[in-house]
Every structure is written in C-alpha cells, then in structure tokens.
C-alpha positions in Angstrom: -220.4 236.4 174.9 -219.3 233.6 172.8 -223.1 232.3 173.0 -224.5 235.2 171.5 -225.3 233.9 168.6 -227.9 232.3 169.7 -229.8 234.7 171.1 -229.6 236.6 167.7 -232.2 236.4 165.3 -233.5 235.7 161.6 -230.9 238.4 160.1 -227.9 236.4 161.6 -229.7 233.2 160.0 -229.4 235.1 156.8 -226.2 235.7 157.2 -224.9 232.2 158.0 -227.2 231.1 154.9 -225.2 233.5 152.3 -221.7 232.0 154.0 -223.0 228.3 153.5 -224.4 229.5 150.1 -221.2 230.7 149.2 -219.1 227.8 150.4 -221.8 225.4 148.7 -220.8 227.6 145.3 -217.1 227.3 145.4 -217.4 223.1 146.6 -219.3 222.7 143.3 -217.0 225.4 141.2 -213.8 223.3 142.7 -215.4 219.9 141.8 -216.2 221.4 138.1 -212.4 222.9 137.9 -211.0 219.6 139.0 -212.5 217.6 136.1 -211.7 220.1 133.5 -208.1 220.4 135.0 -208.2 216.2 134.5 -209.8 216.3 130.9 -207.0 219.3 130.0 -204.8 216.8 131.3 -206.0 213.7 129.2 -205.9 216.0 126.0 -202.6 217.3 126.7 -200.9 214.0 127.4 -202.6 212.3 124.3 -201.5 215.5 122.6 -198.0 215.0 123.6 -198.4 211.5 122.6 -199.8 212.0 119.3 -196.6 214.1 118.5 -194.2 211.5 120.0 -195.9 208.8 117.6 -195.7 210.6 114.1 -191.9 211.4 115.1 -190.8 208.1 116.0 -193.1 206.6 113.1 -191.8 209.2 110.8 -188.4 208.8 111.8 -188.4 205.1 111.4 -189.9 205.5 107.8 -187.6 207.7 106.8 -184.7 205.5 107.5 -186.4 202.7 106.5 -186.8 204.2 103.1 -182.8 204.7 103.2 -181.6 201.5 104.0 -184.4 199.7 101.9 -182.7 201.6 98.9 -179.3 200.3 99.8 -180.8 197.3 100.5 -181.7 196.8 97.0 -178.8 198.0 95.5 -176.9 195.6 97.6 -178.9 192.8 97.0 -178.5 193.2 93.5 -174.8 193.3 94.0 -175.1 189.7 95.6 -176.7 188.4 93.1 -174.8 189.5 90.0 -171.7 188.0 92.5 -173.7 184.7 92.6 -174.1 184.9 88.6 -170.8 185.4 88.0 -169.5 182.8 90.5 -171.4 180.0 89.1 -170.8 180.6 85.7 -166.8 180.8 86.5 -168.0 177.6 88.7 -169.2 176.1 86.1 -166.1 176.7 83.5 -163.6 176.0 86.0 -165.5 172.6 86.3 -165.3 172.0 82.4 -161.9 173.1 82.5 -160.9 170.4 85.5 -162.7 167.7 83.3 -160.6 168.6 80.3 -157.3 168.6 82.2 -158.9 165.5 84.2 -159.3 163.9 80.8 -156.1 165.4 79.3 -153.8 163.8 82.3 -155.8 160.4 82.7 -155.6 160.0 78.9 -152.5 157.7 78.8 -153.5 155.6 81.2 -157.2 155.0 80.2 -156.1 154.1 76.6 -153.6 151.5 78.3 -157.0 150.3 80.4 -158.9 149.7 77.3 -156.1 147.9 75.8 -155.9 145.6 78.9 -159.5 144.8 78.5 -158.9 143.7 74.8 -156.2 141.4 76.4 -158.4 140.2 78.6 -161.0 139.3 76.3 -158.8 138.0 74.0 -157.0 135.6 76.5 -160.5 134.4 77.5 -161.6 134.0 74.0 -158.2 131.9 73.0 -158.0 129.8 76.3 -162.0 129.1 76.0 -162.5 130.7 79.6 -166.2 131.4 80.2 -167.0 135.1 80.3 -168.7 134.6 84.5 -165.3 133.9 85.8 -164.1 137.4 84.3 -164.7 139.2 88.0 -163.4 140.0 91.4 -165.3 137.7 92.9 -164.4 134.6 90.9 -160.7 135.5 91.7 -161.4 136.2 95.0 -162.5 132.8 96.0 -160.2 130.7 93.6 -156.9 133.1 93.2 -157.3 135.6 96.2 -154.6 138.3 96.4 -154.6 141.2 98.5 -156.4 142.5 101.6 -159.8 143.1 99.8 -160.2 139.7 97.8 -158.9 137.8 101.1 -162.0 140.0 102.7 -164.7 138.7 100.1 -163.3 135.4 100.8 -163.8 135.3 104.2 -167.6 137.2 104.3 -168.3 134.3 101.4 -167.3 131.8 103.8 -169.0 133.0 107.0 -172.2 133.6 104.1 -172.2 130.1 102.8 -171.1 128.1 105.9 -172.5 130.2 109.0 -175.3 132.7 107.9 -177.5 130.6 105.4 -177.3 127.5 107.3 -178.0 129.0 110.4 -180.8 131.1 109.1 -182.7 128.6 107.5 -182.2 126.1 110.7 -183.4 129.0 112.8 -186.5 130.2 110.8 -187.5 126.5 109.4 -186.7 123.7 112.3 -185.2 124.6 115.0 -188.6 123.9 116.7 -189.7 120.9 115.1 -186.3 119.1 115.0 -183.7 120.3 116.7 -179.8 119.6 116.5 -180.5 117.1 113.8 -181.5 119.2 111.9 -179.0 121.6 112.1 -176.4 118.8 111.5 -178.4 117.6 108.5 -178.5 121.5 106.9 -174.6 121.7 107.3 -173.5 118.4 105.9 -175.9 119.7 102.7 -174.3 122.9 102.8 -170.9 121.7 102.4 -171.6 118.7 100.0 -173.7 121.4 97.6 -171.2 124.0 98.1 -168.0 122.7 98.4 -168.7 119.8 95.5 -169.7 123.0 93.6 -166.2 124.9 94.6 -164.4 121.6 93.7 -166.6 121.5 90.0 -165.5 125.2 89.0 -161.6 124.5 90.8 -161.4 121.6 88.6 -163.3 122.9 85.1 -161.8 126.3 84.8 -159.3 126.8 87.3 -157.0 124.0 86.9 -157.7 123.5 83.2 -157.1 127.2 82.5 -154.4 127.7 85.5 -151.6 129.8 83.0 -154.4 132.1 81.2 -156.0 133.1 84.3 -152.9 133.8 86.1 -151.9 135.9 83.0 -155.4 137.8 83.2 -155.0 138.1 87.1 -151.7 139.8 86.0 -153.7 142.2 83.5 -156.7 142.9 86.4 -154.2 143.9 88.8 -152.6 146.2 86.2 -155.9 147.5 85.3 -157.1 148.2 88.8 -153.3 149.7 89.3 -154.5 152.5 86.6 -157.7 152.8 88.4 -156.4 153.8 91.5 -153.8 156.4 89.7 -156.4 158.0 87.6 -158.6 158.7 90.8 -155.3 160.2 92.5 -154.9 162.0 89.6 -158.8 163.5 89.7 -158.4 164.0 93.4 -154.7 165.7 92.7 -156.8 168.2 90.3 -159.7 168.7 92.1 -158.2 169.6 95.0 -155.8 172.2 93.3 -156.6 175.4 94.5 -154.0 177.1 91.7 -156.6 178.4 88.9 -154.1 180.0 86.8 -154.2 177.1 84.4 -157.4 177.6 83.6 -157.9 181.4 82.2 -160.6 182.2 85.0 -158.8 185.6 85.5 -162.1 187.8 84.0 -164.6 185.9 86.2 -161.8 187.4 89.2 -161.4 190.6 87.8 -165.8 190.8 87.5 -165.9 189.6 91.3 -163.8 192.4 92.0 -165.7 194.7 90.5 -168.5 193.7 92.3 -166.9 193.4 95.6 -165.3 197.2 95.0 -169.1 198.3 94.2 -170.4 196.4 97.5 -168.0 198.3 99.5 -168.7 201.5 98.0 -172.6 201.2 98.2 -172.3 199.9 101.8 -169.7 203.0 102.6 -172.6 205.3 101.1 -175.3 203.8 103.1 -173.0 204.3 106.8 -172.7 207.9 104.9 -176.5 208.3 104.7 -177.6 207.3 107.9 -174.6 209.1 109.9 -176.2 212.0 107.7 -179.8 211.4 108.7 -178.9 211.2 112.3 -176.8 213.7 112.7 -179.2 216.5 110.5 -182.1 215.1 108.7 -183.6 213.8 111.7 -183.1 217.3 113.8 -185.1 218.6 110.8 -187.8 216.3 110.7 -188.3 216.1 114.6 -188.4 220.3 114.7 -190.7 220.5 111.8 -193.1 218.0 113.5 -192.5 219.7 116.8 -193.2 223.3 115.1 -196.7 221.8 113.8 -197.8 220.7 117.5 -196.5 223.6 119.3 -199.4 226.0 119.0 -201.7 223.8 119.9 -199.8 222.1 122.9 -199.1 225.4 123.8 -202.8 226.3 123.5 -204.2 223.2 125.5 -201.1 224.0 128.3 -201.7 227.8 128.4 -205.8 226.5 129.4 -204.6 224.0 131.6 -202.2 226.3 133.8 -205.0 228.7 134.0 -207.6 226.0 135.1 -205.2 224.9 137.4 -204.6 228.2 139.0 -207.7 228.8 139.4 -208.4 225.2 141.1 -205.7 226.0 143.8 -207.5 229.4 144.4 -211.1 228.0 144.5 -209.4 225.1 146.9 -208.1 227.6 149.0 -211.2 229.6 149.1 -213.3 226.4 149.6 -210.8 226.1 153.3 -210.7 229.5 154.2 -215.0 229.3 154.2 -214.9 225.8 156.0 -212.6 227.3 158.7 -214.6 230.3 159.2 -218.0 228.5 159.2 -216.1 225.9 161.6 -214.9 228.3 164.1 -218.0 231.0 164.0 -220.8 229.0 163.7 -220.6 224.7 163.8 -219.5 225.1 167.5 -222.9 226.9 168.7 -225.3 226.1 165.8 -224.2 222.3 165.2 -222.7 221.0 162.0 -226.1 219.0 160.9 -227.7 222.4 161.0 -225.9 224.4 158.5 -227.4 223.4 155.7 -229.7 225.7 153.7 -232.9 223.6 154.1 -232.3 223.4 157.7 -231.9 227.4 157.8 -234.8 228.1 156.2 -237.0 226.1 159.0 -235.2 228.2 161.5 -235.4 231.5 160.0 -239.1 230.5 159.6 -239.5 229.5 162.9 -238.3 232.9 164.2 -240.2 235.1 161.4 -243.6 233.1 162.7 -243.3 233.7 166.4 -242.6 230.3 166.8 -239.0 230.9 168.1 -237.9 234.3 169.8 -233.9 233.6 169.1 -231.7 231.1 167.1 -231.1 229.2 170.1 -235.2 228.5 170.7 -235.8 227.4 166.7 -232.5 224.9 167.1 -234.2 223.6 170.2 -237.7 223.3 168.3 -236.2 221.4 165.2 -234.5 219.4 167.4 -237.6 218.5 169.3 -239.2 215.3 168.9 -242.2 216.5 167.2 -239.6 218.7 164.7 -240.9 218.3 160.8 -237.9 217.0 159.7 
C-alpha cells in the first residue's frame, strides 16, 4: 500500500533523517560553491581588467614617448624657422627703408627746398608765421575738396554748433529765443569782424606773396603724395630679389626639408609601432598574466562544474523526498528536529508507528 510508510517504525524515520541530512549537506555545499564561484569570477574579471589596463597604459605610454620625441624635434625646427623668418623680415625692412629713402630722396630734397622758399617768402613779405598752415589757406584761399571741407566745418562750428551750444547750456530756460538771437549777433560780429580783420590785414595786403606760398605748399603736398605712393608701392612689392635675402630663403628651405624628413620618420615610427612593437608588447604582457589567469580560470571551471553537480544532486534528492515522503509525512515533518521527536515518541512507546507519532506531534498538546 502507498501509505504503508505511516505504519513503519523508528528505523524508517532514521532512514528519512539520513536523506534529510544528506539533502541539507548538499544544499549547504551548493551555497558555498555558488559563493566561491562568484568570488573566482570576480577575481578573474579583476585580473583580466588589470591586464587590459596595463596593456592600454603601456601602449599609450610607448606611443606617447615616440610622438613626444618627434614633437620636440619639430618644435625646435619650427623655432629655428621663426628665428630665420624674423631675421629675414628685419633685414628686409631695413632694405625696404633704404630703397624708399633712395627712391624718394629727390622728392624729399625738393620739399626741403620748398620749405626754405616758403619761409623766405614769408620773411621777405613780413607775413606772420601763424598764417603758414592749412587752416589759414582753407579759410581765406581754399582750393580742393579737403580745404573746402575745412571751410564748411569751420563755418558750421562757428555759426551753429558754438552759439547753439552756449544757448542750450546757459540761456534756454531763462531767456528763450531772444538770447539765441543775441548770441548769434555777438557771434557774427565777433568772428565775422575777426575774419575781415585778418582778411584785410594779411590776405589783401600780401595777396601776391600768399599766392606764391600757396603754390609752393601745393607742390609740397604733391611731393608728399608721390612719396606715399612710392612707399606703398615698395612695401607691396612681392619681388624680394633686389634685397639679397637668398641666404635666408635657402636656410628656410633646408629647415622645411628637415621638417618633412622628421615628419616622415615619425609616421614610419608610428606605423612600425602599430604593426610590430605593439604586438610584441601585447604578447609580453599577456604572457606574464597568462599563468595566473589560467590558474584562476581552471579553479573557476572546477568550482563551476562541482556546483552544477551539487545542484543536480539537490534537485534529485528534493524530488525523491517529495515523491517518497512529503505526500505522507508532510513537508513540515521533514526536518531533523521533528524527525528526532517522532523517533523519540516511538522509542518511548508513546506511538506505535510513524502515523501515530505524527498525530501526537501535531496534537494540541504537542511540545513544538
């Protein structure tokens, strides 16, 4: 009968207890193996990361040493190139200045003579020195767009900006339009009178001399324009053949060739590193880590295999206990403590079989 186990005695309970103890042992062992498997996995991953980090760091460092060495050479060459260019530019500036001085010498000499003639003319005709300026000739003898512009601005300043400014700042709020009219009247009388006085005392009196001076000043300005055009043309001239700078160009070519050579060597060195040196370094680092990694991996595989076998044994025993005992005794009775009490009931004569022992254990007065 299927429930014959309930009529069995203490011997059967001892057998069940042995199975329970065996199952608990395998469960404990499985937990320990799972912990050990996780620990070894973490150790293995840590060691693999350590190897990868060292490999990356070593390759980066060695490659950096190569690029740093060549960067130092290229930096020195660039500094040398800048120094040569600076010397060339300095000598070119000197040559350009000499060329400008040479090509404008005649005009500058002519201007010196014009200055002397102007001073002589003014002294001869007793014209005040203050009249020898652009403002005087713009106001009294204007010619050309610039001088008419100066005349227009002066009239605007004297007859509009100044009187309106004085009116707005000092008199607008107190006196109104009357003050403005009075200011304009004073301005016209003051500046107009001064203009007429200078016109009659200087311009009309020294007209011929002033015309001559004006012609000389025009020649002076014309020469200045010519000098500026010559300066601009020389400075914009890209032909340096007349300055004797070939030695600098040769030095710059040599530096440029050296730069190209060093850059080529760097490219070759980096290519060789990527194709050969990196592989050698990688193999050397891996060979150092490999024994330890193999040992850890072997331990991990062994523990993992043992854990799987133990887990299968737990499943097997659990299924066996479920099929053979749980249905009749109940899962709650399959503990060593309760099995010991059931055995005690039978051995003391308090129960004739397993069924009666279970009934006693589950009774309302049972000692749990």
